[in-house]
PyMOL commands that place a pseudoatom at each C-alpha (Angstrom):
pseudoatom trace, name=CA, resn=MET, resi=1, chain=A, elem=C, hetatm=0, pos=[-39.042, 27.266, 32.184]
pseudoatom trace, name=CA, resn=SER, resi=2, chain=A, elem=C, hetatm=0, pos=[-35.783, 27.846, 33.692]
pseudoatom trace, name=CA, resn=GLN, resi=3, chain=A, elem=C, hetatm=0, pos=[-34.821, 23.957, 34.130]
pseudoatom trace, name=CA, resn=MET, resi=4, chain=A, elem=C, hetatm=0, pos=[-35.993, 24.007, 30.242]
pseudoatom trace, name=CA, resn=ILE, resi=5, chain=A, elem=C, hetatm=0, pos=[-33.071, 26.668, 29.371]
pseudoatom trace, name=CA, resn=ARG, resi=6, chain=A, elem=C, hetatm=0, pos=[-30.631, 24.566, 31.519]
pseudoatom trace, name=CA, resn=ILE, resi=7, chain=A, elem=C, hetatm=0, pos=[-31.251, 21.699, 29.201]
pseudoatom trace, name=CA, resn=ASN, resi=8, chain=A, elem=C, hetatm=0, pos=[-30.933, 23.427, 26.155]
pseudoatom trace, name=CA, resn=THR, resi=9, chain=A, elem=C, hetatm=0, pos=[-28.199, 25.310, 27.302]
pseudoatom trace, name=CA, resn=ALA, resi=10, chain=A, elem=C, hetatm=0, pos=[-26.623, 21.692, 28.283]
pseudoatom trace, name=CA, resn=ALA, resi=11, chain=A, elem=C, hetatm=0, pos=[-27.538, 20.542, 24.853]
pseudoatom trace, name=CA, resn=LEU, resi=12, chain=A, elem=C, hetatm=0, pos=[-25.797, 23.050, 22.969]
pseudoatom trace, name=CA, resn=TRP, resi=13, chain=A, elem=C, hetatm=0, pos=[-22.689, 22.880, 25.156]
pseudoatom trace, name=CA, resn=LEU, resi=14, chain=A, elem=C, hetatm=0, pos=[-22.656, 19.402, 24.226]
pseudoatom trace, name=CA, resn=LEU, resi=15, chain=A, elem=C, hetatm=0, pos=[-23.289, 19.722, 20.207]
pseudoatom trace, name=CA, resn=ALA, resi=16, chain=A, elem=C, hetatm=0, pos=[-20.491, 22.689, 20.397]
pseudoatom trace, name=CA, resn=ALA, resi=17, chain=A, elem=C, hetatm=0, pos=[-17.758, 19.984, 22.129]
pseudoatom trace, name=CA, resn=ALA, resi=18, chain=A, elem=C, hetatm=0, pos=[-18.831, 17.894, 19.336]
pseudoatom trace, name=CA, resn=PHE, resi=19, chain=A, elem=C, hetatm=0, pos=[-18.239, 20.295, 16.497]
pseudoatom trace, name=CA, resn=MET, resi=20, chain=A, elem=C, hetatm=0, pos=[-14.758, 21.122, 17.819]
pseudoatom trace, name=CA, resn=LEU, resi=21, chain=A, elem=C, hetatm=0, pos=[-14.016, 17.435, 18.381]
pseudoatom trace, name=CA, resn=CYS, resi=22, chain=A, elem=C, hetatm=0, pos=[-15.107, 17.004, 14.550]
pseudoatom trace, name=CA, resn=ALA, resi=23, chain=A, elem=C, hetatm=0, pos=[-12.822, 20.083, 13.485]
pseudoatom trace, name=CA, resn=GLY, resi=24, chain=A, elem=C, hetatm=0, pos=[-9.912, 19.154, 14.930]
pseudoatom trace, name=CA, resn=CYS, resi=25, chain=A, elem=C, hetatm=0, pos=[-9.821, 15.975, 12.963]
pseudoatom trace, name=CA, resn=ASP, resi=26, chain=A, elem=C, hetatm=0, pos=[-8.681, 17.767, 9.914]
pseudoatom trace, name=CA, resn=GLU, resi=27, chain=A, elem=C, hetatm=0, pos=[-5.633, 18.809, 12.024]
pseudoatom trace, name=CA, resn=ILE, resi=28, chain=A, elem=C, hetatm=0, pos=[-4.061, 15.274, 12.826]
pseudoatom trace, name=CA, resn=PRO, resi=29, chain=A, elem=C, hetatm=0, pos=[-0.426, 14.819, 10.847]
pseudoatom trace, name=CA, resn=ASP, resi=30, chain=A, elem=C, hetatm=0, pos=[-0.590, 12.738, 8.016]
pseudoatom trace, name=CA, resn=SER, resi=31, chain=A, elem=C, hetatm=0, pos=[2.218, 10.324, 9.702]
pseudoatom trace, name=CA, resn=LEU, resi=32, chain=A, elem=C, hetatm=0, pos=[-0.245, 9.329, 12.354]
pseudoatom trace, name=CA, resn=ARG, resi=33, chain=A, elem=C, hetatm=0, pos=[-3.187, 9.341, 10.049]
pseudoatom trace, name=CA, resn=ASP, resi=34, chain=A, elem=C, hetatm=0, pos=[-1.515, 6.887, 7.963]
pseudoatom trace, name=CA, resn=ARG, resi=35, chain=A, elem=C, hetatm=0, pos=[-1.220, 4.682, 11.111]
pseudoatom trace, name=CA, resn=ILE, resi=36, chain=A, elem=C, hetatm=0, pos=[-4.666, 5.133, 12.043]
pseudoatom trace, name=CA, resn=ASP, resi=37, chain=A, elem=C, hetatm=0, pos=[-6.190, 4.547, 8.562]
pseudoatom trace, name=CA, resn=GLY, resi=38, chain=A, elem=C, hetatm=0, pos=[-3.935, 1.714, 7.848]
pseudoatom trace, name=CA, resn=ALA, resi=39, chain=A, elem=C, hetatm=0, pos=[-4.454, 2.460, 4.459]
pseudoatom trace, name=CA, resn=GLU, resi=40, chain=A, elem=C, hetatm=0, pos=[-1.318, 3.926, 2.144]
pseudoatom trace, name=CA, resn=ALA, resi=41, chain=A, elem=C, hetatm=0, pos=[-1.829, 5.269, -1.351]
pseudoatom trace, name=CA, resn=PRO, resi=42, chain=A, elem=C, hetatm=0, pos=[-0.346, 2.936, -4.252]
pseudoatom trace, name=CA, resn=HIS, resi=43, chain=A, elem=C, hetatm=0, pos=[1.472, 4.212, -6.491]
pseudoatom trace, name=CA, resn=VAL, resi=44, chain=A, elem=C, hetatm=0, pos=[-0.376, 4.316, -10.080]
pseudoatom trace, name=CA, resn=ARG, resi=45, chain=A, elem=C, hetatm=0, pos=[0.500, 4.058, -13.428]
pseudoatom trace, name=CA, resn=VAL, resi=46, chain=A, elem=C, hetatm=0, pos=[-1.747, 3.417, -16.930]
pseudoatom trace, name=CA, resn=TYR, resi=47, chain=A, elem=C, hetatm=0, pos=[-0.318, 1.192, -19.829]
pseudoatom trace, name=CA, resn=ALA, resi=48, chain=A, elem=C, hetatm=0, pos=[-1.934, 1.209, -23.107]
pseudoatom trace, name=CA, resn=ALA, resi=49, chain=A, elem=C, hetatm=0, pos=[-2.433, -2.393, -23.139]
pseudoatom trace, name=CA, resn=ASP, resi=50, chain=A, elem=C, hetatm=0, pos=[-4.976, -4.827, -22.294]
pseudoatom trace, name=CA, resn=GLN, resi=51, chain=A, elem=C, hetatm=0, pos=[-5.067, -6.314, -18.687]
pseudoatom trace, name=CA, resn=ARG, resi=52, chain=A, elem=C, hetatm=0, pos=[-3.707, -9.638, -19.347]
pseudoatom trace, name=CA, resn=THR, resi=53, chain=A, elem=C, hetatm=0, pos=[-0.789, -8.362, -21.504]
pseudoatom trace, name=CA, resn=THR, resi=54, chain=A, elem=C, hetatm=0, pos=[0.073, -5.917, -18.547]
pseudoatom trace, name=CA, resn=TYR, resi=55, chain=A, elem=C, hetatm=0, pos=[-0.130, -8.481, -15.916]
pseudoatom trace, name=CA, resn=ALA, resi=56, chain=A, elem=C, hetatm=0, pos=[2.495, -10.748, -17.781]
pseudoatom trace, name=CA, resn=ALA, resi=57, chain=A, elem=C, hetatm=0, pos=[4.361, -8.418, -17.975]
pseudoatom trace, name=CA, resn=ALA, resi=58, chain=A, elem=C, hetatm=0, pos=[4.206, -7.361, -14.317]
pseudoatom trace, name=CA, resn=ARG, resi=59, chain=A, elem=C, hetatm=0, pos=[4.582, -11.210, -13.480]
pseudoatom trace, name=CA, resn=ALA, resi=60, chain=A, elem=C, hetatm=0, pos=[7.881, -11.230, -15.409]
pseudoatom trace, name=CA, resn=ALA, resi=61, chain=A, elem=C, hetatm=0, pos=[9.346, -8.022, -13.716]
pseudoatom trace, name=CA, resn=VAL, resi=62, chain=A, elem=C, hetatm=0, pos=[8.688, -9.787, -10.204]
pseudoatom trace, name=CA, resn=ASP, resi=63, chain=A, elem=C, hetatm=0, pos=[11.102, -12.763, -11.324]
pseudoatom trace, name=CA, resn=GLU, resi=64, chain=A, elem=C, hetatm=0, pos=[13.473, -10.346, -12.917]
pseudoatom trace, name=CA, resn=LEU, resi=65, chain=A, elem=C, hetatm=0, pos=[13.915, -8.123, -9.802]
pseudoatom trace, name=CA, resn=GLY, resi=66, chain=A, elem=C, hetatm=0, pos=[14.226, -11.095, -7.796]
pseudoatom trace, name=CA, resn=PHE, resi=67, chain=A, elem=C, hetatm=0, pos=[11.147, -11.301, -5.910]
pseudoatom trace, name=CA, resn=ARG, resi=68, chain=A, elem=C, hetatm=0, pos=[9.008, -14.755, -5.166]
pseudoatom trace, name=CA, resn=PHE, resi=69, chain=A, elem=C, hetatm=0, pos=[5.589, -14.978, -6.989]
pseudoatom trace, name=CA, resn=VAL, resi=70, chain=A, elem=C, hetatm=0, pos=[3.032, -15.515, -3.851]
pseudoatom trace, name=CA, resn=LYS, resi=71, chain=A, elem=C, hetatm=0, pos=[-0.172, -15.494, -5.344]
pseudoatom trace, name=CA, resn=GLY, resi=72, chain=A, elem=C, hetatm=0, pos=[-2.642, -13.909, -7.901]
pseudoatom trace, name=CA, resn=GLY, resi=73, chain=A, elem=C, hetatm=0, pos=[-3.281, -14.112, -11.626]
pseudoatom trace, name=CA, resn=PRO, resi=74, chain=A, elem=C, hetatm=0, pos=[-4.774, -12.395, -14.460]
pseudoatom trace, name=CA, resn=ALA, resi=75, chain=A, elem=C, hetatm=0, pos=[-8.318, -13.186, -13.984]
pseudoatom trace, name=CA, resn=THR, resi=76, chain=A, elem=C, hetatm=0, pos=[-8.333, -11.515, -10.527]
pseudoatom trace, name=CA, resn=GLY, resi=77, chain=A, elem=C, hetatm=0, pos=[-6.054, -8.821, -11.609]
pseudoatom trace, name=CA, resn=GLU, resi=78, chain=A, elem=C, hetatm=0, pos=[-3.895, -9.063, -8.380]
pseudoatom trace, name=CA, resn=LEU, resi=79, chain=A, elem=C, hetatm=0, pos=[0.105, -10.052, -8.072]
pseudoatom trace, name=CA, resn=GLU, resi=80, chain=A, elem=C, hetatm=0, pos=[1.766, -10.465, -4.678]
pseudoatom trace, name=CA, resn=ALA, resi=81, chain=A, elem=C, hetatm=0, pos=[5.137, -11.404, -4.086]
pseudoatom trace, name=CA, resn=LEU, resi=82, chain=A, elem=C, hetatm=0, pos=[8.259, -11.316, -1.481]
pseudoatom trace, name=CA, resn=SER, resi=83, chain=A, elem=C, hetatm=0, pos=[11.876, -10.469, -1.899]
pseudoatom trace, name=CA, resn=ALA, resi=84, chain=A, elem=C, hetatm=0, pos=[14.246, -13.047, -0.424]
pseudoatom trace, name=CA, resn=LEU, resi=85, chain=A, elem=C, hetatm=0, pos=[15.227, -12.828, 3.400]
pseudoatom trace, name=CA, resn=ALA, resi=86, chain=A, elem=C, hetatm=0, pos=[18.327, -10.568, 4.055]
pseudoatom trace, name=CA, resn=PRO, resi=87, chain=A, elem=C, hetatm=0, pos=[19.935, -9.670, 7.091]
pseudoatom trace, name=CA, resn=GLY, resi=88, chain=A, elem=C, hetatm=0, pos=[18.273, -6.663, 8.899]
pseudoatom trace, name=CA, resn=ASP, resi=89, chain=A, elem=C, hetatm=0, pos=[20.311, -3.647, 10.176]
pseudoatom trace, name=CA, resn=ASN, resi=90, chain=A, elem=C, hetatm=0, pos=[20.528, -4.914, 13.798]
pseudoatom trace, name=CA, resn=GLN, resi=91, chain=A, elem=C, hetatm=0, pos=[22.211, -8.391, 14.558]
pseudoatom trace, name=CA, resn=GLY, resi=92, chain=A, elem=C, hetatm=0, pos=[19.821, -10.956, 14.444]
pseudoatom trace, name=CA, resn=SER, resi=93, chain=A, elem=C, hetatm=0, pos=[16.921, -9.333, 12.398]
pseudoatom trace, name=CA, resn=THR, resi=94, chain=A, elem=C, hetatm=0, pos=[15.862, -9.946, 9.129]
pseudoatom trace, name=CA, resn=GLN, resi=95, chain=A, elem=C, hetatm=0, pos=[14.404, -7.771, 6.292]
pseudoatom trace, name=CA, resn=GLN, resi=96, chain=A, elem=C, hetatm=0, pos=[12.399, -8.608, 3.274]
pseudoatom trace, name=CA, resn=PHE, resi=97, chain=A, elem=C, hetatm=0, pos=[9.841, -6.553, 1.087]
pseudoatom trace, name=CA, resn=SER, resi=98, chain=A, elem=C, hetatm=0, pos=[6.687, -7.302, -0.064]
pseudoatom trace, name=CA, resn=LEU, resi=99, chain=A, elem=C, hetatm=0, pos=[4.729, -6.391, -3.390]
pseudoatom trace, name=CA, resn=LYS, resi=100, chain=A, elem=C, hetatm=0, pos=[0.853, -5.960, -4.050]
pseudoatom trace, name=CA, resn=ALA, resi=101, chain=A, elem=C, hetatm=0, pos=[-0.349, -4.756, -7.308]
pseudoatom trace, name=CA, resn=THR, resi=102, chain=A, elem=C, hetatm=0, pos=[-3.373, -4.651, -8.966]
pseudoatom trace, name=CA, resn=PHE, resi=103, chain=A, elem=C, hetatm=0, pos=[-4.696, -4.440, -12.397]
pseudoatom trace, name=CA, resn=SER, resi=104, chain=A, elem=C, hetatm=0, pos=[-7.842, -2.697, -13.831]
pseudoatom trace, name=CA, resn=PRO, resi=105, chain=A, elem=C, hetatm=0, pos=[-9.045, -2.178, -17.325]
pseudoatom trace, name=CA, resn=THR, resi=106, chain=A, elem=C, hetatm=0, pos=[-9.516, 1.744, -18.274]
pseudoatom trace, name=CA, resn=PRO, resi=107, chain=A, elem=C, hetatm=0, pos=[-12.367, 3.078, -20.350]
pseudoatom trace, name=CA, resn=ASP, resi=108, chain=A, elem=C, hetatm=0, pos=[-9.947, 3.070, -23.390]
pseudoatom trace, name=CA, resn=GLY, resi=109, chain=A, elem=C, hetatm=0, pos=[-8.666, -0.403, -23.532]
pseudoatom trace, name=CA, resn=GLY, resi=110, chain=A, elem=C, hetatm=0, pos=[-5.436, 0.037, -21.440]
pseudoatom trace, name=CA, resn=THR, resi=111, chain=A, elem=C, hetatm=0, pos=[-4.670, -1.056, -17.744]
pseudoatom trace, name=CA, resn=GLU, resi=112, chain=A, elem=C, hetatm=0, pos=[-4.247, 1.236, -14.723]
pseudoatom trace, name=CA, resn=ALA, resi=113, chain=A, elem=C, hetatm=0, pos=[-1.546, -0.583, -12.179]
pseudoatom trace, name=CA, resn=SER, resi=114, chain=A, elem=C, hetatm=0, pos=[-1.495, -0.132, -8.457]
pseudoatom trace, name=CA, resn=LEU, resi=115, chain=A, elem=C, hetatm=0, pos=[1.537, -0.619, -6.581]
pseudoatom trace, name=CA, resn=TRP, resi=116, chain=A, elem=C, hetatm=0, pos=[2.309, -0.865, -3.222]
pseudoatom trace, name=CA, resn=LEU, resi=117, chain=A, elem=C, hetatm=0, pos=[5.087, -1.870, -1.529]
pseudoatom trace, name=CA, resn=LYS, resi=118, chain=A, elem=C, hetatm=0, pos=[6.433, -2.730, 2.258]
pseudoatom trace, name=CA, resn=GLU, resi=119, chain=A, elem=C, hetatm=0, pos=[9.293, -3.164, 4.060]
pseudoatom trace, name=CA, resn=VAL, resi=120, chain=A, elem=C, hetatm=0, pos=[9.093, -6.317, 6.440]
pseudoatom trace, name=CA, resn=VAL, resi=121, chain=A, elem=C, hetatm=0, pos=[11.368, -6.536, 9.615]
pseudoatom trace, name=CA, resn=GLU, resi=122, chain=A, elem=C, hetatm=0, pos=[11.452, -9.144, 12.168]
pseudoatom trace, name=CA, resn=ALA, resi=123, chain=A, elem=C, hetatm=0, pos=[13.674, -7.875, 15.044]
pseudoatom trace, name=CA, resn=ASP, resi=124, chain=A, elem=C, hetatm=0, pos=[14.836, -10.951, 16.640]
pseudoatom trace, name=CA, resn=SER, resi=125, chain=A, elem=C, hetatm=0, pos=[14.355, -13.638, 13.655]
pseudoatom trace, name=CA, resn=ALA, resi=126, chain=A, elem=C, hetatm=0, pos=[16.375, -16.442, 16.175]
pseudoatom trace, name=CA, resn=ASN, resi=127, chain=A, elem=C, hetatm=0, pos=[14.340, -16.323, 18.954]
pseudoatom trace, name=CA, resn=ARG, resi=128, chain=A, elem=C, hetatm=0, pos=[10.814, -14.641, 18.354]
pseudoatom trace, name=CA, resn=GLN, resi=129, chain=A, elem=C, hetatm=0, pos=[10.011, -15.774, 14.647]
pseudoatom trace, name=CA, resn=GLY, resi=130, chain=A, elem=C, hetatm=0, pos=[6.886, -14.540, 13.178]
pseudoatom trace, name=CA, resn=PHE, resi=131, chain=A, elem=C, hetatm=0, pos=[6.733, -11.283, 15.016]
pseudoatom trace, name=CA, resn=ALA, resi=132, chain=A, elem=C, hetatm=0, pos=[7.551, -8.623, 12.196]
pseudoatom trace, name=CA, resn=THR, resi=133, chain=A, elem=C, hetatm=0, pos=[6.444, -5.219, 11.571]
pseudoatom trace, name=CA, resn=GLU, resi=134, chain=A, elem=C, hetatm=0, pos=[5.693, -4.029, 8.381]
pseudoatom trace, name=CA, resn=SER, resi=135, chain=A, elem=C, hetatm=0, pos=[6.086, -0.495, 7.312]
pseudoatom trace, name=CA, resn=PRO, resi=136, chain=A, elem=C, hetatm=0, pos=[4.952, 1.056, 3.947]
pseudoatom trace, name=CA, resn=LEU, resi=137, chain=A, elem=C, hetatm=0, pos=[7.770, 2.058, 1.389]
pseudoatom trace, name=CA, resn=ARG, resi=138, chain=A, elem=C, hetatm=0, pos=[6.905, 5.711, -0.009]
pseudoatom trace, name=CA, resn=ASP, resi=139, chain=A, elem=C, hetatm=0, pos=[10.185, 7.146, -1.604]
pseudoatom trace, name=CA, resn=THR, resi=140, chain=A, elem=C, hetatm=0, pos=[11.969, 4.499, -3.016]
pseudoatom trace, name=CA, resn=PRO, resi=141, chain=A, elem=C, hetatm=0, pos=[13.422, 3.809, -6.570]
pseudoatom trace, name=CA, resn=LEU, resi=142, chain=A, elem=C, hetatm=0, pos=[11.837, 0.263, -6.567]
pseudoatom trace, name=CA, resn=TYR, resi=143, chain=A, elem=C, hetatm=0, pos=[8.458, 1.641, -7.803]
pseudoatom trace, name=CA, resn=GLU, resi=144, chain=A, elem=C, hetatm=0, pos=[9.705, 3.142, -11.074]
pseudoatom trace, name=CA, resn=THR, resi=145, chain=A, elem=C, hetatm=0, pos=[12.371, 0.309, -11.479]
pseudoatom trace, name=CA, resn=PHE, resi=146, chain=A, elem=C, hetatm=0, pos=[9.211, -2.033, -11.162]
pseudoatom trace, name=CA, resn=PHE, resi=147, chain=A, elem=C, hetatm=0, pos=[6.812, 0.031, -13.551]
pseudoatom trace, name=CA, resn=ARG, resi=148, chain=A, elem=C, hetatm=0, pos=[9.935, 0.162, -16.062]
pseudoatom trace, name=CA, resn=ALA, resi=149, chain=A, elem=C, hetatm=0, pos=[10.220, -3.428, -16.401]
pseudoatom trace, name=CA, resn=ILE, resi=150, chain=A, elem=C, hetatm=0, pos=[6.499, -3.731, -16.890]
pseudoatom trace, name=CA, resn=GLN, resi=151, chain=A, elem=C, hetatm=0, pos=[6.571, -1.027, -19.725]
pseudoatom trace, name=CA, resn=GLN, resi=152, chain=A, elem=C, hetatm=0, pos=[9.701, -2.889, -20.998]
pseudoatom trace, name=CA, resn=GLY, resi=153, chain=A, elem=C, hetatm=0, pos=[7.888, -6.573, -21.045]
pseudoatom trace, name=CA, resn=ILE, resi=154, chain=A, elem=C, hetatm=0, pos=[4.729, -4.998, -22.866]
pseudoatom trace, name=CA, resn=ASP, resi=155, chain=A, elem=C, hetatm=0, pos=[7.226, -3.289, -25.476]
pseudoatom trace, name=CA, resn=GLY, resi=156, chain=A, elem=C, hetatm=0, pos=[8.725, -6.670, -25.994]
pseudoatom trace, name=CA, resn=LYS, resi=157, chain=A, elem=C, hetatm=0, pos=[5.541, -8.484, -26.839]
pseudoatom trace, name=CA, resn=LYS, resi=158, chain=A, elem=C, hetatm=0, pos=[4.475, -5.585, -29.545]
for i in range(1, 158): cmd.bond("trace and resi %d" % i, "trace and resi %d" % (i + 1))
show_as sticks, trace
zoom trace
């Protein structure tokens, strides 16, 4: 009987430790959680236009903003583009921005556009090409600029 109590006590301590470990997961700072999850929440806008019209306006907005189309299409509802390479903050480094947008139909016939922007920095582009880091852009006016350009493209087609 004494041995049974020791086993149950050990099991209870393990269970309590597991609960405490899991309870602490909510206390992880958001910045660390973003790095662990690897998923940044998109900026979202809904347009009162069908998916093809919204995609066409987004494709024109990409060109207008000086990005180069990489891949995607209206049938897949995805669009990816890159800005031109620019000198980085440090000598010998380069920087560019990547844009990824998805387009989904809404029940009322409109389109939901989700947008992710990232900064891509290559610290030593002369000696270590291909070793770049990506960082999500959170608070940049480029989100609103892109969404406004889409709306202007849609309004121009009406």
